[in-house]
C-alpha positions as a printed NumPy array, in Angstrom:
array([[ 95.686,  99.059,  16.644],
       [ 96.648,  98.059,  13.096],
       [100.218,  99.166,  13.788],
       [100.273,  96.986,  16.9  ],
       [ 99.021,  93.977,  14.926],
       [101.673,  94.45 ,  12.222],
       [104.478,  94.643,  14.771],
       [103.047,  91.667,  16.665],
       [103.032,  89.536,  13.499],
       [106.608,  90.586,  12.702],
       [107.573,  89.643,  16.255],
       [105.892,  86.247,  15.862],
       [107.812,  85.652,  12.61 ],
       [111.153,  86.527,  14.201],
       [110.376,  84.465,  17.268],
       [109.351,  81.5  ,  15.109],
       [112.719,  81.445,  13.335],
       [114.546,  81.954,  16.619],
       [112.533,  79.224,  18.319],
       [113.203,  76.685,  15.577],
       [116.935,  77.33 ,  15.826],
       [116.922,  77.293,  19.64 ],
       [114.998,  74.072,  19.842],
       [117.206,  72.341,  17.315],
       [120.194,  73.344,  19.425],
       [118.522,  72.221,  22.672],
       [117.429,  68.851,  21.279],
       [120.864,  68.211,  19.744],
       [122.705,  69.05 ,  22.973],
       [123.65 ,  65.949,  25.005],
       [122.071,  65.506,  28.411],
       [124.31 ,  66.66 ,  31.232],
       [124.068,  66.041,  34.959],
       [126.565,  68.788,  35.71 ],
       [125.331,  72.093,  37.062],
       [124.547,  74.468,  34.192],
       [125.724,  71.732,  31.822],
       [123.009,  72.531,  29.286],
       [123.942,  76.205,  29.339],
       [127.574,  75.421,  28.527],
       [126.521,  73.141,  25.668],
       [124.194,  75.759,  24.174],
       [126.799,  78.512,  24.382],
       [128.952,  76.448,  22.011],
       [126.144,  76.085,  19.447],
       [125.919,  78.46 ,  16.431],
       [122.269,  77.447,  16.069],
       [121.562,  78.683,  19.576],
       [123.134,  82.073,  18.893],
       [121.143,  82.324,  15.652],
       [118.022,  81.623,  17.661],
       [118.96 ,  84.284,  20.204],
       [119.312,  86.814,  17.364],
       [115.796,  85.967,  16.198],
       [114.52 ,  86.398,  19.745],
       [116.237,  89.796,  20.029],
       [114.477,  91.098,  16.915],
       [111.229,  89.576,  18.169],
       [111.654,  91.446,  21.453],
       [112.114,  94.758,  19.613],
       [108.993,  94.208,  17.503],
       [107.096,  93.043,  20.579],
       [108.011,  96.21 ,  22.475],
       [106.75 ,  98.357,  19.595],
       [103.532,  96.318,  19.389],
       [102.86 ,  96.552,  23.12 ],
       [103.536, 100.282,  23.06 ],
       [100.915, 100.718,  20.335],
       [ 98.254,  98.252,  21.521],
       [ 96.774,  96.46 ,  24.514],
       [ 98.472,  93.524,  26.227],
       [ 95.353,  91.321,  26.067],
       [ 95.066,  91.832,  22.298],
       [ 98.726,  91.87 ,  21.236],
       [100.256,  89.018,  23.21 ],
       [ 97.796,  86.281,  22.085],
       [ 98.9  ,  87.016,  18.516],
       [102.148,  85.278,  19.42 ],
       [100.238,  82.014,  19.022],
       [101.003,  82.557,  15.337],
       [104.568,  81.627,  16.227],
       [103.557,  77.954,  16.149],
       [102.342,  77.765,  12.519],
       [105.073,  80.191,  11.492],
       [107.637,  77.855,  13.072],
       [106.329,  75.168,  10.74 ],
       [106.825,  77.49 ,   7.782],
       [110.313,  78.412,   9.01 ],
       [111.25 ,  74.759,   9.455],
       [110.03 ,  74.002,   5.949],
       [112.067,  76.867,   4.491],
       [115.262,  76.433,   6.548],
       [115.447,  72.653,   6.874],
       [113.181,  71.498,   4.01 ],
       [110.768,  69.694,   6.303],
       [107.815,  68.315,   4.345],
       [104.481,  69.664,   5.599],
       [101.499,  67.298,   5.531],
       [ 97.934,  68.196,   4.614],
       [ 96.836,  67.639,   8.197],
       [ 99.46 ,  70.117,   9.388],
       [ 98.19 ,  72.757,   6.954],
       [ 94.647,  72.083,   8.166],
       [ 95.831,  72.631,  11.744],
       [ 97.458,  75.893,  10.673],
       [ 94.132,  76.993,   9.175],
       [ 92.346,  76.117,  12.425],
       [ 94.849,  78.182,  14.414],
       [ 94.465,  81.242,  12.178],
       [ 90.66 ,  81.059,  12.076],
       [ 90.335,  80.252,  15.783],
       [ 92.649,  83.097,  16.786],
       [ 90.873,  85.579,  14.514],
       [ 87.406,  84.611,  15.778],
       [ 88.378,  84.603,  19.453],
       [ 90.195,  87.95 ,  19.334],
       [ 87.474,  89.598,  17.265],
       [ 84.829,  88.324,  19.684],
       [ 86.726,  89.293,  22.83 ],
       [ 88.025,  92.582,  21.345],
       [ 89.756,  93.812,  24.518],
       [ 89.776,  97.598,  24.588],
       [ 90.322, 100.569,  26.861],
       [ 92.611, 100.167,  29.816],
       [ 95.393, 102.286,  31.194],
       [ 98.876, 102.922,  29.859],
       [100.621, 102.354,  33.198],
       [100.075, 100.049,  36.173],
       [ 99.871, 101.648,  39.644],
       [103.041, 100.815,  41.542],
       [101.46 ,  98.843,  44.382],
       [ 99.562,  96.626,  41.934],
       [102.833,  95.039,  40.89 ],
       [103.435,  93.572,  44.348],
       [100.585,  91.006,  44.397],
       [100.962,  90.419,  40.655],
       [104.649,  89.537,  40.951],
       [103.95 ,  87.397,  44.014],
       [101.203,  85.375,  42.32 ],
       [102.854,  85.036,  38.909],
       [106.331,  84.401,  40.321],
       [105.001,  81.912,  42.841],
       [103.075,  79.989,  40.196],
       [106.145,  79.856,  37.96 ],
       [108.365,  78.668,  40.806],
       [105.909,  75.921,  41.766],
       [105.773,  74.713,  38.167],
       [109.572,  74.627,  37.941],
       [109.861,  72.661,  41.191],
       [107.118,  70.264,  40.093],
       [108.774,  69.752,  36.706],
       [112.256,  69.16 ,  38.1  ],
       [110.902,  66.525,  40.476],
       [109.401,  64.537,  37.598],
       [111.356,  62.177,  35.311],
       [111.881,  63.024,  31.656],
       [108.528,  62.867,  29.901],
       [105.193,  64.611,  29.425],
       [104.731,  66.029,  32.921],
       [108.262,  67.438,  33.198],
       [108.129,  69.09 ,  29.77 ],
       [104.641,  70.521,  30.334],
       [105.512,  72.001,  33.743],
       [108.733,  73.644,  32.558],
       [107.083,  74.959,  29.383],
       [104.177,  76.358,  31.411],
       [106.678,  78.114,  33.683],
       [108.386,  79.571,  30.598],
       [104.973,  80.725,  29.337],
       [104.283,  82.533,  32.613],
       [107.701,  84.173,  32.344],
       [106.939,  85.297,  28.786],
       [103.622,  86.815,  29.86 ],
       [105.211,  88.634,  32.785],
       [107.971,  89.867,  30.486],
       [105.38 ,  91.315,  28.111],
       [103.559,  93.092,  30.946],
       [106.817,  94.636,  32.172],
       [107.898,  95.58 ,  28.636],
       [104.635,  97.471,  28.108],
       [105.169,  99.355,  31.363],
       [108.802, 100.152,  30.53 ],
       [107.898, 101.377,  27.037],
       [105.313, 103.743,  28.514],
       [107.957, 105.104,  30.881],
       [110.34 , 105.669,  27.964],
       [107.665, 107.5  ,  25.94 ],
       [106.976, 109.824,  28.872],
       [110.42 , 110.201,  30.483],
       [112.817, 109.317,  27.699],
       [115.79 , 106.964,  27.722],
       [116.899, 108.131,  31.182],
       [113.612, 107.14 ,  32.756],
       [113.664, 103.842,  30.859],
       [117.063, 102.802,  32.201],
       [116.228, 103.975,  35.711],
       [112.935, 102.066,  35.848],
       [112.897,  98.74 ,  37.704],
       [110.539,  97.358,  35.044],
       [113.376,  97.483,  32.5  ],
       [115.583,  95.191,  34.546],
       [112.576,  93.15 ,  35.594],
       [111.675,  92.176,  32.031],
       [115.333,  91.473,  31.246],
       [115.532,  88.99 ,  34.124],
       [112.117,  87.431,  33.437],
       [112.84 ,  87.101,  29.72 ],
       [116.245,  85.508,  30.29 ],
       [114.799,  82.979,  32.73 ],
       [112.034,  82.148,  30.253],
       [114.552,  81.438,  27.499],
       [116.529,  79.184,  29.819],
       [113.387,  77.332,  30.942],
       [112.387,  76.847,  27.317],
       [115.68 ,  75.101,  26.633],
       [115.159,  72.724,  29.555],
       [111.534,  72.121,  28.544],
       [112.577,  71.105,  25.041],
       [114.979,  68.533,  26.464],
       [112.516,  67.304,  29.061],
       [109.961,  65.612,  26.859],
       [107.996,  65.471,  23.594],
       [106.66 ,  68.465,  21.712],
       [103.032,  67.527,  22.385],
       [103.629,  68.308,  26.065],
       [105.742,  71.453,  25.872],
       [104.33 ,  73.307,  22.864],
       [100.652,  73.634,  23.898],
       [101.678,  74.597,  27.436],
       [104.021,  77.264,  26.089],
       [101.771,  78.647,  23.349],
       [ 98.398,  78.597,  25.082],
       [ 99.84 ,  79.389,  28.506],
       [101.522,  82.573,  27.295],
       [ 98.332,  83.805,  25.611],
       [ 96.112,  82.955,  28.594],
       [ 98.315,  84.525,  31.271],
       [ 98.952,  87.603,  29.116],
       [ 95.229,  88.074,  28.557],
       [ 94.6  ,  87.831,  32.305],
       [ 97.401,  90.28 ,  33.114],
       [ 96.018,  92.708,  30.558],
       [ 92.578,  92.58 ,  32.16 ],
       [ 93.783,  92.681,  35.792],
       [ 96.822,  94.969,  35.636],
       [ 96.016,  97.221,  32.688],
       [ 92.198,  97.22 ,  33.155],
       [ 91.616,  96.162,  29.53 ],
       [ 87.971,  95.197,  29.001],
       [ 86.913,  92.291,  26.751],
       [ 83.404,  91.996,  25.366],
       [ 80.736,  90.2  ,  27.375],
       [ 77.293,  88.776,  26.778],
       [ 76.571,  86.94 ,  23.538],
       [ 80.116,  87.597,  22.323],
       [ 81.279,  84.896,  24.73 ],
       [ 79.797,  82.153,  22.519],
       [ 81.846,  82.858,  19.36 ],
       [ 84.847,  83.582,  21.572],
       [ 84.498,  80.145,  23.158],
       [ 84.122,  78.489,  19.749],
       [ 87.198,  80.322,  18.497],
       [ 89.252,  79.249,  21.522],
       [ 88.079,  75.643,  21.045],
       [ 89.134,  75.655,  17.395],
       [ 92.419,  77.298,  18.352],
       [ 93.17 ,  74.697,  21.025],
       [ 92.392,  71.883,  18.588],
       [ 94.78 ,  73.361,  16.038],
       [ 97.582,  73.841,  18.573],
       [ 97.325,  70.361,  20.109],
       [ 96.916,  68.612,  16.744],
       [ 99.761,  70.514,  15.085],
       [102.021,  69.736,  18.052],
       [101.472,  66.019,  17.395],
       [102.4  ,  66.114,  13.702],
       [105.732,  64.555,  12.695],
       [106.474,  67.489,  10.379],
       [106.483,  69.983,  13.249],
       [108.682,  67.606,  15.246],
       [110.993,  67.525,  12.23 ],
       [111.384,  71.294,  12.473],
       [112.926,  71.028,  15.926],
       [114.763,  67.693,  15.672],
       [117.12 ,  67.137,  12.713],
       [116.76 ,  63.348,  12.906],
       [113.585,  62.516,  14.845],
       [113.554,  58.955,  13.664],
       [116.829,  58.139,  15.365],
       [116.874,  57.07 ,  19.027],
       [118.616,  59.437,  21.423],
       [121.116,  58.628,  24.142],
       [121.396,  54.968,  23.414],
       [117.704,  54.111,  23.401],
       [116.904,  50.709,  21.928],
       [114.26 ,  51.962,  19.536],
       [112.41 ,  55.151,  18.598],
       [109.201,  53.738,  19.975],
       [110.782,  53.291,  23.362],
       [112.162,  56.831,  23.454],
       [109.974,  59.105,  25.598],
       [111.248,  62.096,  23.573],
       [109.977,  60.631,  20.303],
       [107.148,  62.698,  18.808],
       [103.833,  60.92 ,  18.313],
       [103.074,  60.29 ,  14.675],
       [ 99.578,  60.512,  13.214]])
């Protein structure tokens, strides 16, 4: 399990750098009403390609982590991407980090450690029975589609960003579940079995859609709406998929109390850190400037809330 944790942390670090670069590119891209206009803008951005490279390395580390550990234990560790994104933004773009932000980072680390230690999901199976994927894909895919439709019907703002980010989180969780299955196939059947397995192409499609949805979510509204939905949604759905699909068993009984306290502390850290101007500065080069001809920063719905 230690090997899985190490690879998961490396994946979170790579994803944090990639996410910072992707979000900077998405926020800087002008709004476009043309079909696939955002995609064309991002394909011209060096920052976006740098972010994709970080995501590629993150995917490799994630695959190794999921192959060595359980889905319910490994995937929630990607919550560390949020505080690590703050560190990456500070290192790459010299964003000043406030004391409150560091306190939020501490809350995230402590809350995640307490909740995972208390839940301690264990056991499970290495492969999901084929028929189990049918209802799982129907439920997860349907929920993601409903969130996308709900988000696209809303104007730019909190609701739109939260819905699209939640859909991206569901896609990330499904991608992780399929990656774990594909890695097990490769370990048993080799590269031939890996490339012949539908799970391989399933996680490629789900992961690509999640990246695209993340770009739209970042343009749709402020960080306080998209980041908690993305971070906490991914961990929650992944934990549920680990328990349901892979039969991983968390602790019960009195362990639920410290687990609940850890989750509460974790949620506080995520929501509070998402509101800090320094985290917003990691994803927006000039957050104080109005975008798209707005009259003032206070009137801009994309403007991050300052503490």
